[in-house]
N, CA and C atoms of all chains as a GROMACS GRO file, in nm:
protein
  624
    1MET      N    1  13.265   3.742  16.396
    1MET     CA    2  13.104   3.751  16.434
    1MET      C    3  13.053   3.832  16.302
    2ARG      N    4  13.104   3.910  16.225
    2ARG     CA    5  13.076   3.972  16.120
    2ARG      C    6  13.057   3.871  16.005
    3TYR      N    7  13.146   3.756  16.029
    3TYR     CA    8  13.181   3.670  15.902
    3TYR      C    9  13.035   3.564  15.921
    4ARG      N   10  13.004   3.536  16.055
    4ARG     CA   11  12.878   3.437  16.079
    4ARG      C   12  12.767   3.508  16.020
    5ARG      N   13  12.763   3.650  16.051
    5ARG     CA   14  12.621   3.732  15.997
    5ARG      C   15  12.617   3.720  15.832
    6ALA      N   16  12.742   3.744  15.798
    6ALA     CA   17  12.756   3.733  15.641
    6ALA      C   18  12.710   3.596  15.586
    7LYS      N   19  12.753   3.474  15.648
    7LYS     CA   20  12.723   3.357  15.613
    7LYS      C   21  12.574   3.319  15.614
    8ALA      N   22  12.518   3.376  15.738
    8ALA     CA   23  12.365   3.377  15.749
    8ALA      C   24  12.300   3.434  15.640
    9GLY      N   25  12.352   3.558  15.598
    9GLY     CA   26  12.290   3.642  15.512
    9GLY      C   27  12.292   3.551  15.382
   10CYS      N   28  12.422   3.490  15.357
   10CYS     CA   29  12.424   3.424  15.235
   10CYS      C   30  12.335   3.284  15.229
   11LEU      N   31  12.317   3.248  15.345
   11LEU     CA   32  12.214   3.117  15.334
   11LEU      C   33  12.080   3.162  15.314
   12LEU      N   34  12.040   3.276  15.361
   12LEU     CA   35  11.911   3.341  15.307
   12LEU      C   36  11.895   3.352  15.189
   13GLY      N   37  12.026   3.430  15.114
   13GLY     CA   38  12.017   3.456  14.991
   13GLY      C   39  12.003   3.330  14.903
   14ALA      N   40  12.059   3.205  14.942
   14ALA     CA   41  12.061   3.104  14.885
   14ALA      C   42  11.917   3.056  14.862
   15LEU      N   43  11.825   3.072  14.957
   15LEU     CA   44  11.683   3.034  14.963
   15LEU      C   45  11.634   3.112  14.850
   16LEU      N   46  11.662   3.243  14.830
   16LEU     CA   47  11.592   3.328  14.751
   16LEU      C   48  11.655   3.352  14.605
   17LEU      N   49  11.785   3.310  14.592
   17LEU     CA   50  11.849   3.312  14.469
   17LEU      C   51  11.914   3.188  14.429
   18SER      N   52  11.870   3.092  14.458
   18SER     CA   53  11.926   2.964  14.429
   18SER      C   54  12.078   2.944  14.434
   19THR      N   55  12.123   3.006  14.304
   19THR     CA   56  12.254   2.960  14.286
   19THR      C   57  12.367   3.090  14.320
   20ALA      N   58  12.313   3.182  14.398
   20ALA     CA   59  12.392   3.308  14.416
   20ALA      C   60  12.511   3.240  14.509
   21CYS      N   61  12.486   3.174  14.618
   21CYS     CA   62  12.587   3.157  14.719
   21CYS      C   63  12.700   3.072  14.638
   22ALA      N   64  12.643   2.980  14.558
   22ALA     CA   65  12.755   2.890  14.513
   22ALA      C   66  12.850   2.961  14.428
   23SER      N   67  12.814   3.071  14.366
   23SER     CA   68  12.900   3.147  14.272
   23SER      C   69  12.969   3.274  14.359
   24VAL      N   70  12.930   3.292  14.487
   24VAL     CA   71  12.996   3.395  14.548
   24VAL      C   72  13.123   3.354  14.607
   25GLY      N   73  13.258   3.419  14.553
   25GLY     CA   74  13.366   3.398  14.579
   25GLY      C   75  13.442   3.263  14.524
   26GLY      N   76  13.381   3.164  14.513
   26GLY     CA   77  13.435   3.034  14.468
   26GLY      C   78  13.558   2.988  14.560
   27VAL      N   79  13.672   2.957  14.488
   27VAL     CA   80  13.785   2.902  14.532
   27VAL      C   81  13.826   3.013  14.658
   28ARG      N   82  13.836   3.133  14.613
   28ARG     CA   83  13.879   3.239  14.713
   28ARG      C   84  13.781   3.244  14.859
   29HIS      N   85  13.668   3.190  14.843
   29HIS     CA   86  13.576   3.203  14.960
   29HIS      C   87  13.597   3.059  15.019
   30VAL      N   88  13.634   2.957  14.971
   30VAL     CA   89  13.652   2.824  15.039
   30VAL      C   90  13.785   2.844  15.101
   31ALA      N   91  13.889   2.918  15.054
   31ALA     CA   92  14.013   2.914  15.102
   31ALA      C   93  14.017   3.006  15.216
   32THR      N   94  13.918   3.114  15.207
   32THR     CA   95  13.893   3.202  15.340
   32THR      C   96  13.846   3.116  15.460
   33VAL      N   97  13.743   3.026  15.439
   33VAL     CA   98  13.690   2.959  15.544
   33VAL      C   99  13.812   2.870  15.596
   34THR      N  100  13.913   2.835  15.530
   34THR     CA  101  14.008   2.728  15.560
   34THR      C  102  14.097   2.828  15.662
   35VAL      N  103  14.117   2.955  15.606
   35VAL     CA  104  14.209   3.056  15.688
   35VAL      C  105  14.158   3.094  15.808
   36VAL      N  106  14.023   3.098  15.809
   36VAL     CA  107  13.942   3.125  15.943
   36VAL      C  108  13.965   2.995  16.049
   37SER      N  109  13.952   2.889  15.981
   37SER     CA  110  13.958   2.757  16.075
   37SER      C  111  14.102   2.755  16.132
   38ALA      N  112  14.195   2.788  16.038
   38ALA     CA  113  14.346   2.744  16.082
   38ALA      C  114  14.376   2.853  16.188
   39HIS      N  115  14.324   3.000  16.183
   39HIS     CA  116  14.350   3.076  16.296
   39HIS      C  117  14.287   3.049  16.409
   40ASN      N  118  14.144   3.004  16.383
   40ASN     CA  119  14.074   2.978  16.524
   40ASN      C  120  14.144   2.859  16.596
   41THR      N  121  14.184   2.769  16.529
   41THR     CA  122  14.251   2.652  16.596
   41THR      C  123  14.394   2.683  16.661
   42LEU      N  124  14.470   2.781  16.586
   42LEU     CA  125  14.606   2.824  16.649
   42LEU      C  126  14.557   2.898  16.775
   43SER      N  127  14.446   3.001  16.772
   43SER     CA  128  14.428   3.085  16.880
   43SER      C  129  14.374   2.996  16.985
   44ALA      N  130  14.290   2.907  16.973
   44ALA     CA  131  14.251   2.840  17.092
   44ALA      C  132  14.374   2.758  17.155
   45ILE      N  133  14.451   2.722  17.077
   45ILE     CA  134  14.576   2.647  17.139
   45ILE      C  135  14.661   2.722  17.219
   46GLN      N  136  14.689   2.839  17.148
   46GLN     CA  137  14.763   2.943  17.218
   46GLN      C  138  14.692   2.990  17.345
   47ASP      N  139  14.571   3.021  17.364
   47ASP     CA  140  14.494   3.076  17.468
   47ASP      C  141  14.506   2.955  17.581
   48THR      N  142  14.484   2.836  17.536
   48THR     CA  143  14.467   2.731  17.638
   48THR      C  144  14.612   2.695  17.700
   49GLU      N  145  14.706   2.703  17.612
   49GLU     CA  146  14.854   2.675  17.680
   49GLU      C  147  14.892   2.785  17.769
   50GLN      N  148  14.842   2.899  17.741
   50GLN     CA  149  14.884   2.999  17.833
   50GLN      C  150  14.838   2.992  17.972
   51LEU      N  151  14.725   2.931  17.978
   51LEU     CA  152  14.649   2.886  18.105
   51LEU      C  153  14.723   2.786  18.182
   52LEU      N  154  14.799   2.700  18.107
   52LEU     CA  155  14.847   2.568  18.159
   52LEU      C  156  14.994   2.585  18.213
   53VAL      N  157  15.054   2.680  18.188
   53VAL     CA  158  15.199   2.707  18.220
   53VAL      C  159  15.228   2.698  18.373
   54CYS      N  160  15.308   2.582  18.417
   54CYS     CA  161  15.353   2.567  18.537
   54CYS      C  162  15.357   2.689  18.625
   55GLY      N  163  15.306   2.701  18.754
   55GLY     CA  164  15.342   2.824  18.836
   55GLY      C  165  15.238   2.929  18.816
   56ARG      N  166  15.145   2.943  18.708
   56ARG     CA  167  15.044   3.033  18.683
   56ARG      C  168  14.915   2.991  18.769
   57SER      N  169  14.853   3.089  18.821
   57SER     CA  170  14.747   3.053  18.899
   57SER      C  171  14.629   2.974  18.826
   58THR      N  172  14.640   2.989  18.713
   58THR     CA  173  14.533   2.894  18.626
   58THR      C  174  14.578   2.748  18.573
   59ALA      N  175  14.696   2.726  18.619
   59ALA     CA  176  14.761   2.610  18.597
   59ALA      C  177  14.722   2.484  18.668
   60PRO      N  178  14.712   2.363  18.620
   60PRO     CA  179  14.684   2.242  18.705
   60PRO      C  180  14.834   2.208  18.772
   61ALA      N  181  14.799   2.122  18.897
   61ALA     CA  182  14.935   2.055  18.934
   61ALA      C  183  15.005   2.004  18.836
   62ALA      N  184  15.165   1.975  18.862
   62ALA     CA  185  15.224   1.878  18.784
   62ALA      C  186  15.182   1.746  18.801
   63PRO      N  187  15.182   1.653  18.707
   63PRO     CA  188  15.247   1.663  18.574
   63PRO      C  189  15.139   1.724  18.461
   64ALA      N  190  15.023   1.786  18.506
   64ALA     CA  191  14.932   1.826  18.388
   64ALA      C  192  14.972   1.961  18.345
   65CYS      N  193  15.051   2.036  18.432
   65CYS     CA  194  15.086   2.167  18.388
   65CYS      C  195  15.198   2.161  18.279
   66VAL      N  196  15.222   2.283  18.210
   66VAL     CA  197  15.322   2.286  18.106
   66VAL      C  198  15.460   2.356  18.156
   67PRO      N  199  15.564   2.252  18.169
   67PRO     CA  200  15.672   2.294  18.225
   67PRO      C  201  15.742   2.424  18.126
   68ILE      N  202  15.819   2.518  18.190
   68ILE     CA  203  15.870   2.621  18.158
   68ILE      C  204  15.956   2.591  18.002
   69PRO      N  205  16.022   2.485  17.992
   69PRO     CA  206  16.110   2.456  17.873
   69PRO      C  207  16.004   2.420  17.768
   70ILE      N  208  15.891   2.352  17.796
   70ILE     CA  209  15.803   2.296  17.686
   70ILE      C  210  15.701   2.419  17.662
   71ASN      N  211  15.703   2.525  17.730
   71ASN     CA  212  15.606   2.632  17.706
   71ASN      C  213  15.712   2.718  17.598
   72GLN      N  214  15.840   2.735  17.632
   72GLN     CA  215  15.914   2.804  17.528
   72GLN      C  216  15.921   2.734  17.386
   73LYS      N  217  15.923   2.593  17.388
   73LYS     CA  218  15.928   2.537  17.264
   73LYS      C  219  15.797   2.546  17.185
   74ILE      N  220  15.696   2.532  17.274
   74ILE     CA  221  15.539   2.559  17.213
   74ILE      C  222  15.539   2.700  17.158
   75SER      N  223  15.579   2.801  17.247
   75SER     CA  224  15.570   2.921  17.187
   75SER      C  225  15.650   2.966  17.068
   76GLY      N  226  15.766   2.899  17.040
   76GLY     CA  227  15.852   2.912  16.932
   76GLY      C  228  15.767   2.854  16.808
   77GLU      N  229  15.712   2.724  16.836
   77GLU     CA  230  15.619   2.661  16.732
   77GLU      C  231  15.503   2.744  16.684
   78LEU      N  232  15.416   2.806  16.798
   78LEU     CA  233  15.317   2.876  16.758
   78LEU      C  234  15.366   3.007  16.685
   79SER      N  235  15.470   3.067  16.744
   79SER     CA  236  15.513   3.184  16.646
   79SER      C  237  15.529   3.154  16.506
   80ALA      N  238  15.603   3.036  16.473
   80ALA     CA  239  15.609   2.995  16.323
   80ALA      C  240  15.485   2.983  16.273
   81ALA      N  241  15.361   2.912  16.345
   81ALA     CA  242  15.257   2.884  16.286
   81ALA      C  243  15.183   3.013  16.253
   82PHE      N  244  15.192   3.090  16.345
   82PHE     CA  245  15.102   3.233  16.310
   82PHE      C  246  15.165   3.315  16.197
   83ASP      N  247  15.310   3.298  16.194
   83ASP     CA  248  15.367   3.360  16.071
   83ASP      C  249  15.310   3.306  15.943
   84LEU      N  250  15.299   3.149  15.940
   84LEU     CA  251  15.255   3.100  15.822
   84LEU      C  252  15.108   3.139  15.777
   85ASP      N  253  15.015   3.149  15.905
   85ASP     CA  254  14.888   3.152  15.882
   85ASP      C  255  14.870   3.316  15.838
   86GLY      N  256  14.940   3.415  15.872
   86GLY     CA  257  14.942   3.537  15.804
   86GLY      C  258  14.974   3.553  15.667
   87ARG      N  259  15.080   3.457  15.635
   87ARG     CA  260  15.123   3.450  15.518
   87ARG      C  261  15.019   3.384  15.396
   88LEU      N  262  14.945   3.290  15.476
   88LEU     CA  263  14.827   3.222  15.408
   88LEU      C  264  14.711   3.316  15.377
   89ALA      N  265  14.665   3.404  15.488
   89ALA     CA  266  14.583   3.485  15.494
   89ALA      C  267  14.604   3.602  15.379
   90THR      N  268  14.735   3.644  15.388
   90THR     CA  269  14.779   3.758  15.284
   90THR      C  270  14.768   3.700  15.126
   91LEU      N  271  14.799   3.575  15.124
   91LEU     CA  272  14.792   3.521  14.981
   91LEU      C  273  14.637   3.498  14.935
   92VAL      N  274  14.552   3.454  15.025
   92VAL     CA  275  14.411   3.451  14.967
   92VAL      C  276  14.369   3.573  14.963
   93ARG      N  277  14.389   3.668  15.042
   93ARG     CA  278  14.328   3.807  15.045
   93ARG      C  279  14.366   3.845  14.887
   94ASP      N  280  14.471   3.830  14.841
   94ASP     CA  281  14.539   3.896  14.720
   94ASP      C  282  14.485   3.831  14.604
   95THR      N  283  14.421   3.687  14.636
   95THR     CA  284  14.396   3.632  14.503
   95THR      C  285  14.247   3.670  14.460
   96PRO      N  286  14.257   3.726  14.323
   96PRO     CA  287  14.130   3.768  14.266
   96PRO      C  288  14.024   3.685  14.284
   97VAL      N  289  13.899   3.724  14.273
   97VAL     CA  290  13.773   3.660  14.280
   97VAL      C  291  13.767   3.589  14.138
   98GLY      N  292  13.748   3.459  14.135
   98GLY     CA  293  13.742   3.382  14.018
   98GLY      C  294  13.874   3.320  13.963
   99ALA      N  295  13.992   3.368  14.027
   99ALA     CA  296  14.109   3.297  13.997
   99ALA      C  297  14.137   3.172  14.052
  100PRO      N  298  14.235   3.084  13.982
  100PRO     CA  299  14.260   2.959  14.022
  100PRO      C  300  14.333   2.970  14.155
  101GLN      N  301  14.318   2.861  14.226
  101GLN     CA  302  14.378   2.844  14.365
  101GLN      C  303  14.536   2.857  14.358
  102PRO      N  304  14.599   2.939  14.433
  102PRO     CA  305  14.744   2.936  14.428
  102PRO      C  306  14.819   2.827  14.465
  103ASP      N  307  14.918   2.758  14.424
  103ASP     CA  308  14.975   2.635  14.448
  103ASP      C  309  15.030   2.633  14.605
  104ALA      N  310  15.064   2.758  14.649
  104ALA     CA  311  15.124   2.786  14.789
  104ALA      C  312  15.030   2.749  14.892
  105ILE      N  313  14.881   2.761  14.859
  105ILE     CA  314  14.804   2.728  14.960
  105ILE      C  315  14.789   2.589  15.044
  106PRO      N  316  14.787   2.491  14.953
  106PRO     CA  317  14.801   2.367  15.023
  106PRO      C  318  14.919   2.339  15.108
  107THR      N  319  15.039   2.399  15.063
  107THR     CA  320  15.140   2.362  15.135
  107THR      C  321  15.153   2.435  15.274
  108LEU      N  322  15.096   2.562  15.266
  108LEU     CA  323  15.103   2.631  15.394
  108LEU      C  324  15.011   2.572  15.493
  109VAL      N  325  14.876   2.521  15.436
  109VAL     CA  326  14.794   2.476  15.525
  109VAL      C  327  14.865   2.339  15.575
  110GLY      N  328  14.910   2.259  15.493
  110GLY     CA  329  14.998   2.150  15.547
  110GLY      C  330  15.094   2.164  15.659
  111ASP      N  331  15.181   2.282  15.628
  111ASP     CA  332  15.281   2.329  15.732
  111ASP      C  333  15.219   2.357  15.870
  112ILE      N  334  15.113   2.423  15.860
  112ILE     CA  335  15.041   2.474  15.982
  112ILE      C  336  14.970   2.357  16.050
  113ALA      N  337  14.927   2.260  15.967
  113ALA     CA  338  14.860   2.132  16.021
  113ALA      C  339  14.953   2.061  16.118
  114GLN      N  340  15.081   2.063  16.051
  114GLN     CA  341  15.205   1.965  16.122
  114GLN      C  342  15.254   2.036  16.246
  115ILE      N  343  15.232   2.156  16.249
  115ILE     CA  344  15.273   2.228  16.366
  115ILE      C  345  15.172   2.196  16.478
  116VAL      N  346  15.032   2.210  16.434
  116VAL     CA  347  14.942   2.201  16.543
  116VAL      C  348  14.956   2.058  16.595
  117ALA      N  349  14.971   1.954  16.507
  117ALA     CA  350  14.978   1.823  16.568
  117ALA      C  351  15.114   1.808  16.649
  118LYS      N  352  15.231   1.884  16.617
  118LYS     CA  353  15.348   1.870  16.700
  118LYS      C  354  15.302   1.947  16.853
  119VAL      N  355  15.253   2.044  16.840
  119VAL     CA  356  15.206   2.149  16.976
  119VAL      C  357  15.119   2.044  17.058
  120LEU      N  358  15.015   2.007  17.001
  120LEU     CA  359  14.909   1.904  17.078
  120LEU      C  360  14.988   1.789  17.128
  121ASN      N  361  15.099   1.723  17.052
  121ASN     CA  362  15.172   1.619  17.108
  121ASN      C  363  15.254   1.676  17.238
  122ASP      N  364  15.297   1.805  17.217
  122ASP     CA  365  15.374   1.836  17.326
  122ASP      C  366  15.313   1.898  17.465
  123LEU      N  367  15.173   1.907  17.450
  123LEU     CA  368  15.105   1.956  17.578
  123LEU      C  369  15.080   1.829  17.645
  124PRO      N  370  15.112   1.847  17.778
  124PRO     CA  371  15.087   1.720  17.887
  124PRO      C  372  14.925   1.698  17.899
  125SER      N  373  14.908   1.569  17.918
  125SER     CA  374  14.765   1.543  17.938
  125SER      C  375  14.691   1.616  18.049
  126SER      N  376  14.592   1.657  18.042
  126SER     CA  377  14.501   1.720  18.135
  126SER      C  378  14.348   1.739  18.085
  127PRO      N  379  14.274   1.772  18.182
  127PRO     CA  380  14.136   1.782  18.135
  127PRO      C  381  14.120   1.902  18.034
  128GLN      N  382  14.199   2.011  18.066
  128GLN     CA  383  14.206   2.121  17.971
  128GLN      C  384  14.246   2.102  17.822
  129LYS      N  385  14.338   2.003  17.829
  129LYS     CA  386  14.389   1.948  17.680
  129LYS      C  387  14.285   1.878  17.625
  130THR      N  388  14.225   1.800  17.697
  130THR     CA  389  14.115   1.711  17.636
  130THR      C  390  13.988   1.793  17.590
  131THR      N  391  13.959   1.898  17.663
  131THR     CA  392  13.851   1.973  17.610
  131THR      C  393  13.884   2.055  17.491
  132LEU      N  394  14.010   2.106  17.487
  132LEU     CA  395  14.072   2.165  17.374
  132LEU      C  396  14.072   2.083  17.247
  133VAL      N  397  14.110   1.954  17.253
  133VAL     CA  398  14.116   1.873  17.149
  133VAL      C  399  13.968   1.834  17.096
  134GLN      N  400  13.870   1.826  17.208
  134GLN     CA  401  13.721   1.796  17.145
  134GLN      C  402  13.688   1.928  17.067
  135ARG      N  403  13.726   2.042  17.126
  135ARG     CA  404  13.670   2.166  17.068
  135ARG      C  405  13.713   2.190  16.924
  136LEU      N  406  13.838   2.133  16.891
  136LEU     CA  407  13.907   2.132  16.771
  136LEU      C  408  13.854   2.020  16.684
  137GLY      N  409  13.777   1.926  16.737
  137GLY     CA  410  13.703   1.838  16.656
  137GLY      C  411  13.788   1.694  16.651
  138GLY      N  412  13.871   1.691  16.753
  138GLY     CA  413  13.952   1.560  16.759
  138GLY      C  414  13.893   1.483  16.862
  139LYS      N  415  13.960   1.354  16.888
  139LYS     CA  416  13.890   1.275  16.996
  139LYS      C  417  13.970   1.273  17.129
  140MET      N  418   9.129   1.813  12.065
  140MET     CA  419   9.065   1.909  11.974
  140MET      C  420   9.050   2.034  12.055
  141GLY      N  421   8.994   2.017  12.204
  141GLY     CA  422   9.004   2.134  12.276
  141GLY      C  423   9.144   2.175  12.315
  142PHE      N  424   9.241   2.082  12.312
  142PHE     CA  425   9.385   2.128  12.348
  142PHE      C  426   9.428   2.213  12.235
  143LEU      N  427   9.402   2.179  12.103
  143LEU     CA  428   9.444   2.237  12.001
  143LEU      C  429   9.408   2.369  11.986
  144ASN      N  430   9.283   2.392  12.019
  144ASN     CA  431   9.230   2.510  12.021
  144ASN      C  432   9.273   2.615  12.111
  145SER      N  433   9.323   2.573  12.225
  145SER     CA  434   9.375   2.648  12.323
  145SER      C  435   9.525   2.680  12.314
  146LEU      N  436   9.582   2.596  12.210
  146LEU     CA  437   9.740   2.614  12.196
  146LEU      C  438   9.774   2.756  12.169
  147PRO      N  439   9.738   2.821  12.086
  147PRO     CA  440   9.757   2.964  12.056
  147PRO      C  441   9.781   3.041  12.205
  148ALA      N  442   9.657   3.023  12.256
  148ALA     CA  443   9.665   3.118  12.394
  148ALA      C  444   9.771   3.057  12.482
  149ILE      N  445   9.803   2.930  12.480
  149ILE     CA  446   9.913   2.883  12.585
  149ILE      C  447  10.054   2.949  12.518
  150LEU      N  448  10.081   2.949  12.392
  150LEU     CA  449  10.197   3.001  12.348
  150LEU      C  450  10.215   3.145  12.371
  151GLN      N  451  10.097   3.203  12.345
  151GLN     CA  452  10.097   3.364  12.403
  151GLN      C  453  10.141   3.374  12.550
  152TRP      N  454  10.102   3.292  12.636
  152TRP     CA  455  10.114   3.292  12.772
  152TRP      C  456  10.277   3.277  12.791
  153LEU      N  457  10.330   3.160  12.692
  153LEU     CA  458  10.465   3.138  12.734
  153LEU      C  459  10.560   3.250  12.680
  154GLN      N  460  10.515   3.314  12.550
  154GLN     CA  461  10.582   3.429  12.515
  154GLN      C  462  10.578   3.544  12.592
  155LEU      N  463  10.466   3.568  12.683
  155LEU     CA  464  10.461   3.667  12.780
  155LEU      C  465  10.559   3.638  12.899
  156GLY      N  466  10.546   3.517  12.941
  156GLY     CA  467  10.631   3.481  13.042
  156GLY      C  468  10.776   3.498  13.011
  157LYS      N  469  10.838   3.458  12.882
  157LYS     CA  470  10.963   3.488  12.828
  157LYS      C  471  10.994   3.625  12.843
  158LYS      N  472  10.901   3.729  12.799
  158LYS     CA  473  10.917   3.867  12.804
  158LYS      C  474  10.953   3.923  12.955
  159VAL      N  475  10.861   3.879  13.025
  159VAL     CA  476  10.863   3.908  13.168
  159VAL      C  477  11.028   3.870  13.238
  160PHE      N  478  11.060   3.738  13.196
  160PHE     CA  479  11.197   3.684  13.250
  160PHE      C  480  11.296   3.778  13.174
  161ASP      N  481  11.286   3.812  13.036
  161ASP     CA  482  11.397   3.864  12.981
  161ASP      C  483  11.412   4.023  13.053
  162ALA      N  484  11.291   4.080  13.078
  162ALA     CA  485  11.288   4.208  13.138
  162ALA      C  486  11.349   4.202  13.288
  163GLY      N  487  11.333   4.104  13.342
  163GLY     CA  488  11.382   4.102  13.481
  163GLY      C  489  11.510   4.056  13.496
  164LYS      N  490  11.585   3.991  13.390
  164LYS     CA  491  11.705   3.931  13.406
  164LYS      C  492  11.827   4.030  13.446
  165PRO      N  493  11.839   4.138  13.381
  165PRO     CA  494  11.941   4.235  13.420
  165PRO      C  495  11.914   4.279  13.554
  166ALA      N  496  11.804   4.286  13.613
  166ALA     CA  497  11.802   4.312  13.757
  166ALA      C  498  11.844   4.201  13.838
  167LEU      N  499  11.821   4.082  13.795
  167LEU     CA  500  11.868   3.967  13.860
  167LEU      C  501  12.043   3.953  13.851
  168ASP      N  502  12.074   3.976  13.741
  168ASP     CA  503  12.234   3.968  13.726
  168ASP      C  504  12.285   4.069  13.805
  169ALA      N  505  12.209   4.198  13.821
  169ALA     CA  506  12.265   4.294  13.895
  169ALA      C  507  12.264   4.246  14.049
  170VAL      N  508  12.167   4.185  14.101
  170VAL     CA  509  12.157   4.120  14.240
  170VAL      C  510  12.278   4.020  14.257
  171LEU      N  511  12.288   3.928  14.150
  171LEU     CA  512  12.394   3.849  14.180
  171LEU      C  513  12.537   3.888  14.194
  172ALA      N  514  12.560   4.004  14.098
  172ALA     CA  515  12.684   4.053  14.102
  172ALA      C  516  12.711   4.145  14.219
  173ALA      N  517  12.604   4.198  14.277
  173ALA     CA  518  12.627   4.276  14.414
  173ALA      C  519  12.662   4.178  14.518
  174ALA      N  520  12.576   4.060  14.530
  174ALA     CA  521  12.592   3.935  14.615
  174ALA      C  522  12.747   3.890  14.617
  175ALA      N  523  12.788   3.878  14.488
  175ALA     CA  524  12.930   3.845  14.467
  175ALA      C  525  13.048   3.920  14.525
  176SER      N  526  13.007   4.066  14.492
  176SER     CA  527  13.102   4.165  14.518
  176SER      C  528  13.091   4.190  14.673
  177HIS      N  529  12.988   4.170  14.744
  177HIS     CA  530  12.964   4.192  14.889
  177HIS      C  531  13.053   4.056  14.958
  178GLY      N  532  13.004   3.951  14.900
  178GLY     CA  533  13.082   3.820  14.969
  178GLY      C  534  13.237   3.835  14.965
  179ALA      N  535  13.282   3.883  14.849
  179ALA     CA  536  13.455   3.898  14.850
  179ALA      C  537  13.493   3.999  14.940
  180GLN      N  538  13.404   4.113  14.954
  180GLN     CA  539  13.437   4.224  15.039
  180GLN      C  540  13.468   4.178  15.180
  181VAL      N  541  13.344   4.102  15.216
  181VAL     CA  542  13.329   4.025  15.360
  181VAL      C  543  13.440   3.942  15.372
  182ASP      N  544  13.495   3.867  15.277
  182ASP     CA  545  13.620   3.774  15.292
  182ASP      C  546  13.728   3.850  15.314
  183THR      N  547  13.747   3.975  15.237
  183THR     CA  548  13.872   4.045  15.248
  183THR      C  549  13.881   4.116  15.380
  184ASP      N  550  13.762   4.177  15.428
  184ASP     CA  551  13.759   4.232  15.567
  184ASP      C  552  13.808   4.120  15.675
  185GLU      N  553  13.756   3.998  15.634
  185GLU     CA  554  13.781   3.895  15.765
  185GLU      C  555  13.945   3.859  15.759
  186LEU      N  556  13.989   3.856  15.628
  186LEU     CA  557  14.136   3.809  15.613
  186LEU      C  558  14.208   3.926  15.668
  187ASN      N  559  14.182   4.053  15.664
  187ASN     CA  560  14.257   4.165  15.704
  187ASN      C  561  14.254   4.160  15.875
  188ALA      N  562  14.149   4.135  15.905
  188ALA     CA  563  14.127   4.112  16.064
  188ALA      C  564  14.216   4.009  16.119
  189ILE      N  565  14.243   3.891  16.040
  189ILE     CA  566  14.330   3.784  16.085
  189ILE      C  567  14.467   3.816  16.046
  190ILE      N  568  14.494   3.876  15.959
  190ILE     CA  569  14.638   3.920  15.936
  190ILE      C  570  14.704   4.002  16.052
  191LEU      N  571  14.620   4.099  16.098
  191LEU     CA  572  14.647   4.167  16.220
  191LEU      C  573  14.642   4.085  16.343
  192ASP      N  574  14.566   4.009  16.375
  192ASP     CA  575  14.549   3.932  16.492
  192ASP      C  576  14.685   3.819  16.487
  193ASP      N  577  14.707   3.759  16.368
  193ASP     CA  578  14.819   3.682  16.354
  193ASP      C  579  14.958   3.736  16.405
  194ALA      N  580  14.965   3.866  16.353
  194ALA     CA  581  15.076   3.942  16.387
  194ALA      C  582  15.105   3.964  16.532
  195LYS      N  583  14.990   3.992  16.589
  195LYS     CA  584  14.968   4.028  16.754
  195LYS      C  585  14.996   3.893  16.809
  196ARG      N  586  14.942   3.796  16.763
  196ARG     CA  587  14.964   3.670  16.850
  196ARG      C  588  15.107   3.616  16.820
  197LYS      N  589  15.165   3.638  16.716
  197LYS     CA  590  15.312   3.611  16.684
  197LYS      C  591  15.411   3.656  16.796
  198ALA      N  592  15.367   3.796  16.810
  198ALA     CA  593  15.452   3.887  16.899
  198ALA      C  594  15.433   3.827  17.033
  199GLU      N  595  15.305   3.797  17.068
  199GLU     CA  596  15.307   3.742  17.205
  199GLU      C  597  15.381   3.619  17.216
  200ALA      N  598  15.371   3.525  17.130
  200ALA     CA  599  15.457   3.396  17.131
  200ALA      C  600  15.595   3.438  17.148
  201ASP      N  601  15.640   3.518  17.063
  201ASP     CA  602  15.787   3.551  17.066
  201ASP      C  603  15.805   3.608  17.209
  202ALA      N  604  15.748   3.691  17.247
  202ALA     CA  605  15.766   3.750  17.390
  202ALA      C  606  15.797   3.641  17.498
  203GLU      N  607  15.672   3.538  17.469
  203GLU     CA  608  15.662   3.432  17.575
  203GLU      C  609  15.802   3.371  17.573
  204THR      N  610  15.855   3.312  17.454
  204THR     CA  611  15.969   3.253  17.437
  204THR      C  612  16.088   3.333  17.531
  205GLN      N  613  16.087   3.455  17.498
  205GLN     CA  614  16.204   3.538  17.556
  205GLN      C  615  16.167   3.581  17.717
  206ALA      N  616  16.066   3.572  17.756
  206ALA     CA  617  16.038   3.640  17.888
  206ALA      C  618  16.053   3.499  17.984
  207THR      N  619  16.034   3.388  17.913
  207THR     CA  620  16.054   3.263  18.021
  207THR      C  621  16.212   3.198  18.021
  208SER      N  622  16.275   3.251  17.934
  208SER     CA  623  16.413   3.180  17.910
  208SER      C  624  16.512   3.253  18.026
   0.00000   0.00000   0.00000
């Protein structure tokens, strides 16, 4: 929420100070936006998956619900993804303003994207999954 | 002819404009530096919040793996 306010302020500032926003943060700022996107994606997946586990009051009937073994598998994958996201966020936070992009950033982002694809593939088809994928910008 | 007569006045205005710009430049630089510093701090705050939430969500995922096994 605070981030959106800051971005709105930055846009307002751009109107007043032309090049101010372009120079704010640079590579570090772009990387921060990437981290925020990755985190929001993983969080949305985790929150949705938790609602779909078979036997829970929020879950749809089989075969649309997530069976327990698949829930375990997805939870393990999400655990690894949140670990990678935390490392990515720490790396970006520790990158000084104006410094070149650390080489590890694209690798970490790529690893997270692979896990996201795997988890979405593991989720059984359901209206909730369709909504989730649309929310994430997929088809 | 009319233009040539007014040229010195135009040059004077340009010089005055440059003086005003030069006088204001340190203030503009200070505003830009403050904006850059503020933006970097906002990013750092956001990243710190994400690092904490990542750890919390990882723990939840780990617990989920064990609770259902």
